[in-house]
C-alpha positions as CSV (number, residue, x, y, z in Angstrom):
1,M,0.0,0.0,0.0
2,I,2.8,2.4,0.9
3,K,4.5,1.8,-2.5
4,H,1.2,2.3,-4.2
5,Y,0.8,5.7,-2.6
6,T,4.4,6.7,-3.5
7,Q,3.7,5.9,-7.2
8,I,0.5,7.9,-7.1
9,F,2.3,10.9,-5.7
10,A,4.9,10.8,-8.4
11,L,2.3,10.6,-11.1
12,L,0.3,13.4,-9.6
13,F,3.4,15.6,-9.4
14,A,4.2,15.0,-13.0
15,T,0.7,15.8,-14.0
16,L,1.0,19.0,-12.0
17,L,4.1,20.0,-14.0
18,W,2.7,19.1,-17.4
19,S,-0.7,20.8,-16.9
20,Y,0.0,24.4,-16.1
21,T,1.3,27.1,-18.5
22,V,2.4,30.6,-17.6
23,K,4.4,33.1,-19.7
24,A,7.3,33.7,-17.4
25,E,10.5,31.8,-17.9
26,Q,12.4,33.1,-14.9
27,V,11.5,31.3,-11.6
28,D,10.6,33.7,-8.8
29,L,11.9,32.0,-5.7
30,S,10.6,34.8,-3.4
31,D,6.9,33.7,-3.9
32,P,5.9,30.1,-3.3
33,Y,2.9,30.3,-5.6
34,K,4.8,31.8,-8.5
35,M,7.7,29.3,-7.9
36,V,5.4,26.3,-8.3
37,Q,3.6,27.6,-11.3
38,Q,6.7,28.7,-13.1
39,V,8.6,25.5,-12.5
40,A,5.6,23.7,-13.9
41,D,5.7,25.7,-17.1
42,N,9.4,25.5,-17.6
43,T,9.5,21.8,-17.1
44,F,6.5,21.2,-19.4
45,K,8.1,23.3,-22.2
46,R,11.4,21.4,-21.9
47,V,9.7,18.0,-22.0
48,A,7.7,19.1,-25.1
49,R,10.7,20.5,-26.8
50,D,12.9,17.4,-26.3
51,Q,10.3,14.8,-27.3
52,A,12.3,13.7,-30.3
53,I,15.3,13.0,-28.0
54,I,13.1,11.3,-25.4
55,T,11.5,9.0,-27.9
56,K,14.9,7.7,-28.8
57,D,16.4,7.7,-25.3
58,K,14.3,7.9,-22.2
59,E,17.4,8.4,-20.1
60,H,17.4,12.0,-21.4
61,L,14.5,12.6,-18.9
62,R,17.1,12.3,-16.1
63,L,18.8,15.4,-17.5
64,I,15.5,17.3,-17.8
65,V,14.7,16.5,-14.2
66,E,18.2,17.5,-13.1
67,Q,18.1,20.8,-14.9
68,E,14.5,21.9,-14.7
69,L,13.1,20.3,-11.5
70,L,15.7,19.4,-8.9
71,P,17.0,23.0,-8.4
72,Y,13.5,23.8,-6.9
73,I,13.2,20.7,-4.7
74,D,14.8,20.8,-1.2
75,Y,15.9,17.2,-1.4
76,K,18.3,17.5,1.6
77,Y,15.5,18.6,3.9
78,A,13.2,15.9,2.4
79,A,15.9,13.3,3.0
80,Y,16.2,14.4,6.7
81,R,12.4,14.1,7.0
82,V,12.5,10.6,5.6
83,L,15.3,9.5,8.0
84,G,13.2,11.0,10.9
85,S,14.3,9.8,14.3
86,Y,17.5,8.3,12.9
87,I,18.9,11.9,12.7
88,Q,18.2,12.4,16.4
89,K,19.8,9.1,17.2
90,V,23.0,10.1,15.5
91,R,23.1,13.4,17.4
92,T,23.2,11.5,20.7
93,I,26.2,9.3,19.7
94,K,29.0,10.0,22.1
95,D,31.9,8.1,20.5
96,K,33.6,10.5,18.1
97,K,34.6,7.9,15.5
98,E,31.2,6.2,15.5
99,K,29.5,9.6,15.1
100,Q,31.7,10.6,12.2
101,Q,30.9,7.3,10.4
102,A,27.1,7.8,11.1
103,V,27.3,11.4,9.7
104,Q,29.0,10.1,6.6
105,H,26.3,7.5,6.1
106,I,23.7,10.4,6.3
107,K,25.6,12.2,3.6
108,E,25.6,9.1,1.4
109,F,21.9,8.7,2.0
110,I,21.2,12.2,0.9
111,T,23.2,11.6,-2.3
112,V,21.4,8.4,-3.2
113,F,18.0,9.8,-2.2
114,R,18.6,12.7,-4.6
115,S,19.4,10.2,-7.4
116,Y,16.3,8.2,-6.4
117,L,14.1,11.2,-6.8
118,V,15.6,12.0,-10.2
119,A,15.0,8.4,-11.4
120,T,11.5,8.4,-9.9
121,Y,10.3,11.6,-11.6
122,A,12.2,10.8,-14.9
123,G,10.2,7.5,-15.0
124,V,6.9,9.4,-14.4
125,F,7.7,11.8,-17.2
126,T,7.5,8.8,-19.7
127,Q,3.7,9.1,-19.2
128,Y,1.8,12.0,-20.7
129,T,-1.7,12.9,-19.6
130,N,-3.9,15.7,-20.4
131,Q,-5.5,16.5,-17.1
132,K,-6.2,20.0,-16.1
133,V,-4.7,21.4,-12.9
134,E,-6.3,24.3,-11.0
135,F,-4.2,26.3,-8.5
136,E,-5.7,28.1,-5.5
137,A,-5.4,31.9,-5.5
138,P,-2.2,33.1,-3.9
139,R,-2.6,34.3,-0.3
140,A,-0.4,36.4,2.0
141,I,2.4,34.3,3.6
142,G,3.6,36.9,6.1
143,A,6.5,35.6,8.3
144,E,5.7,32.0,7.7
145,S,8.6,29.8,6.5
146,V,6.5,26.9,5.4
147,A,3.5,27.2,3.0
148,T,1.1,25.0,1.2
149,V,0.1,25.5,-2.4
150,K,-3.2,23.8,-2.9
151,T,-4.1,22.4,-6.3
152,K,-6.8,20.3,-7.8
153,I,-6.6,17.9,-10.7
154,V,-9.7,17.9,-12.8
155,E,-10.5,15.3,-15.4
156,D,-13.8,14.7,-17.2
157,G,-15.7,11.8,-15.8
158,K,-13.5,11.4,-12.7
159,P,-13.6,12.8,-9.2
160,D,-11.3,15.8,-8.6
161,I,-8.0,15.0,-6.8
162,K,-6.9,17.5,-4.2
163,I,-3.1,18.0,-3.8
164,D,-1.2,20.1,-1.3
165,F,2.2,21.0,-2.5
166,K,4.4,21.8,0.5
167,V,7.2,24.4,0.2
168,R,9.6,26.0,2.7
169,K,11.7,29.1,2.7
170,N,15.4,28.8,3.4
171,K,17.7,31.3,5.2
172,N,18.2,33.2,2.0
173,G,14.5,33.8,1.6
174,E,14.1,31.3,-1.3
175,W,11.2,28.9,-1.5
176,R,11.6,25.3,-2.6
177,A,9.3,22.2,-2.6
178,F,9.9,19.4,-0.1
179,D,6.7,17.4,0.1
180,M,3.3,16.7,-1.5
181,M,0.1,15.6,0.1
182,A,-2.6,13.9,-1.9
183,E,-6.0,13.6,-0.2
184,G,-4.2,14.1,3.1
185,I,-1.4,11.5,2.6
186,S,2.2,12.8,2.6
187,L,4.7,11.5,0.1
188,L,7.5,11.9,2.7
189,D,5.5,10.1,5.4
190,A,4.8,7.3,3.0
191,K,8.4,6.9,2.1
192,Q,9.5,7.1,5.7
193,S,7.0,4.3,6.6
194,E,8.3,2.2,3.8
195,L,11.9,2.5,4.8
196,H,11.5,2.7,8.6
197,G,11.5,-1.0,9.2
198,I,14.4,-1.7,6.9
199,L,16.4,1.1,8.5
200,R,15.7,-0.3,12.0
201,Q,16.3,-3.9,11.2
202,Q,19.1,-3.8,8.6
203,G,20.6,-0.4,9.0
204,I,21.2,2.7,7.0
205,E,23.9,1.1,4.8
206,H,21.3,-1.4,3.5
207,V,18.9,1.4,2.8
208,I,21.5,3.3,0.9
209,T,22.3,0.2,-1.2
210,L,18.6,-0.4,-1.8
211,L,17.9,3.2,-3.0
212,D,21.1,3.2,-5.1
213,K,20.1,0.1,-7.0
214,K,16.6,1.5,-7.6
215,S,18.0,4.8,-8.8
216,K,20.2,3.1,-11.4
217,L,17.4,1.1,-13.0
218,P,16.6,2.1,-16.6
219,V,14.1,5.0,-16.8
220,Q,10.6,3.6,-17.1
221,F,7.2,4.2,-15.4
222,R,6.8,1.3,-13.0
223,G,3.1,1.8,-12.3
224,D,1.8,-0.6,-9.7
225,D,4.2,-3.4,-10.1
226,G,5.8,-2.8,-6.7
227,N,9.0,-1.3,-8.1
228,A,8.6,2.2,-6.6
């Protein structure tokens, strides 16, 4: 079930990016609403422009995700959220050598988690759908450092799907995405639940190896076959 939700989130995020068009090319990182909409437009245009290349080599989608999408995803923060209590556990380690090794493992996890995200979204971009996405009207953020951009996927003959696109502002005042919630289910929470047992029973090194292998699989949409 957790893997199923992960695949749904990835597909919904790709739909979000494909379905919204604005005129601006430059991404405004000072406004979370503009950031989401402009990244969607830029990514959509790139996918459309490179269709001939993609048809011949789906691996090209990794490059598109790297260049158009990843700069606007706070994957480090997302990785920390997925690791959850493991981060706190590392902070309490007293032995200096043990702690250094644990910190190194966290850095390795962040690296493979980033690659995993690239592979996941590249795979989703092999699917093209024509759904319409409606964005909520921008609202005043004030001094908040975390905001939610609410969207709704509309398709004829099917129920609307509500999506909350979560973004956070860094110390430089720039907004980036870190999570999505579809009908109240968080992508990061789903991934954390999926990996929690593995992390606890087999350790972070096994989790790193697992994600690394998945990130290196050929680009393809894996649907509901369990290969999230």
